[in-house]
C-alpha positions, 0 to 999 in steps of 0.5 A: 308496555309492548313494542311499536313502530317508533322502535321499529329503527327501519321505519321510524325516519320514512315514518317521519319523512311521510308525516310531514309530507301528508301534513304539508300535502293537506294543509295542515300546520304546527304548532308547539314544541314536545315540553322537554320531561321524560313522562307525561300525560298528554289530552288527545282533543276534541276527539268527534273523528276517525281522522283524529287518531292518524293526525295525531299519529301523523304530529307525533312522528313530526314532534318525533314522539313515542306516543302510547294512546289507550283505545276501546278494546274493541279495535284491537280485535282480529285482524288489526288489533296487531297494527293497533299495538304496533302504532302504540296502543293500548287497549280498554276494556271500559267496564274496569276502568279503574283497573285501566286507571292503577296499571296505566300509574304503575306504568308511568312509575316503572318506567323512565320515559312514558308518553300517554296520550288520553282523550277525555271524551273517552269517544267520539259521539257527543259527551255531556262530561269529560271523564277525568282518568287522565287527571288521576293517571297525572295527578297521582303518577306524579306527571305533568298534563300535557296540552295535545290539541288538533283545531281542523278550524285553522288546520293546525295540531300540537302541543300546548301548554302544561299542567302540573295538577295540584291536586285541585281539578276543579281549579285544574280543569278551569286551565284546561278548559280555557285552552281548549274553548279556542279549538274546533274538532272535525265535527264540533257539534260533537265536542263540548262546549266552553260553557257545558265543560263540565268534571265528570269526577270518576275514574 
């Protein structure tokens, strides 16, 4: 994994203080805490706005969590590619998603500590299904899924329950779906409705 802002001591502490200040200034509150687990996949949902990334990073710093996140390779082009990688970004070629899942599983197996944030919708646009790559990554690497959230209605964000994949994706997704049923994105019309959150069983 690349060297990130979280590994930069001279920046880390000021960034945490700045993040806490910005969350307070914008009226956001932090809920939950990072689980005492060395590696896991954290769901970043719902994802409906460009603002989701900065707020996710603010909450990550507020929680003292070193996270990595995946983004489409187009945003990692010059001149901002280096900055996004420094912020924990991992470029993803969506045309090779199967290889991505296997690569991330291997990274989780090899690293003693690793937190990977994944947006199941895969895009800010409205979609009919959540992609299940996050589940296959967690299940394949034998790590839990942590339910992270940004609720714009309540202006609250943070960490929810921990779900340990059983291999029964339909049943496990019911637990995940129930939690996110009460979470509202910045643009609710772009999010998947509670009854419509179905599993697109592909990596």
